[in-house]
N, C-alpha and C positions, 0 to 999 in steps of 0.2 A: 637279333637287337635291330633295331632301327634306327635308320642314318639321320642326323639331324640336317635339317637346309641352312647354310650358312646363309646371314642375314649380311644385304650387301653394303651397310656400314664395316662389319666387320672383315667381307670382302675385302674394302677401301686398306680399312685398317691393316689388314694382313701384308696386302702389296706395298704399303706406304713403307710399312718396317722392312720389305726386301729394299725396296731404295734406298733408303736410312742405315743399312747394313754398315756399311763402315762409319758412317759416325756415330753409328749407339753405341761402337766398337770405342770409336775414342771419347764419349762420353763416360764410359764403363771405366777406362782409362784416368780420365780425371778425376772420377769417382772414388775410387782406388787412392791415387795418387792424395788425394785432398782427406781422405780415413786415415792413412797412412803418416801421411808427414802433416798433422794439424799446423795451423799456424803458433809457433810457440807464446805463450802472451806472460811468460816469467819477469816478471818486475824484473828489472837492473839497473834500479835508480841507485845510485852512488849514495844515497841522506839514507836508505831503509837499510839498517845494519842487522842482521841475524842472528839472534842466540843462541844459544845451547839448548832450550826447549821451542827451538819457532818448528811453523806447523811443517811437518813432513810428507812427501807423499810416499806414502807406505802400500799404492797400488801395485799391480803386475802389470806395467805400459805394452805389453808383448798380449797378453791376453785382452787386457782392453782392445787394441786395433781388432782384433780375432775377431772379439762379440762384434766391436763397429762393422766391420765388414761382412761377419754372418748376419747380423739384422740389420743392415740397412736394406727397406723396402723399396727403394726406386734403381737400386744398384741386383737388386736380389730378380726385380721386375725382368731390368733388361740384359739379365745373366738369361732367362730363361729366356728372351725372344731370341736372341742370337744363337744360343743352343739350339732350341729348336728351327730355327734357319741353317742351320750348321748339318741337323740332324738332317735334315728333308735335302739338302745342296747334295750330300757326300750320297744320298741312294738313289741320285739321279743319274741318266746315261750319259755318255758325254755331248750326246746333241742338244739334248735340254740344257746342262748344264752352260753349253754355248747361247744359248736363250736368255739364259740368267746374264749372262756378262753383257749380253749386248743390250737388253731392253736395262737392266736395273743398274747393274757395276760401272759402264763405261761413263766415263768422263760427261758427254753429252746422252743425256737419258733424256731429251724428246725426240726421241727417231720413233717414227709411230709404227705400228704392227705390221704393213707390209714390208716393210724397210727390215725390220729386223725376221720379219717370216724369209724374206730374200739371202740376207746372211746366213740363215740356218738350214737351209736349202728345200723350205717344206712351205704349202700355200698359208695364209695368213688364215684360215679354219682351223688348220693343226697348231698352227702358235698358237692361238688364243683357248685351247682344247687345253695343250700343255699347261699353257699359264692355268684354268680353271684345277686341273689335278695337281702344281704344284701348290697354289693357297689353298687348297682342300686338305690336302697333307700337310701346309703347316698350321691350320686351324685345329686339325684333326690332335697334333702332334703338343698343341699350347693348350688343346680342354676348351677353346672356346667356342661357341656358337652362333 
């Protein structure tokens, strides 16, 4: 089977997803909370009196929440990305995991590749090769091109 060449824009997008991994996890949590605990818009007006034949909600709220969680496109997209990053990260050897932490997940992510390579005790070129392999693996897991 012929391997597809990753486009430059896809490469940059995947690398930016590595940079934003923890922010994406926070977004997922916020979306889940918004779905599970929506704003209660029930009317608490004391002048409105509900009678015997008031409109009642006969749906199953638990099933509704599950359906909204599974059908939410943005939530599924973000979960897919974080799952792919986790899959690739867990398959990496220890030295490459250090590269991920130094380059992508440290607070100061403005470090240049020379500094990151020195922290991982490899050459700059080797660090860039590792990055290319890591991004390519993520692209393959995601099924992008």
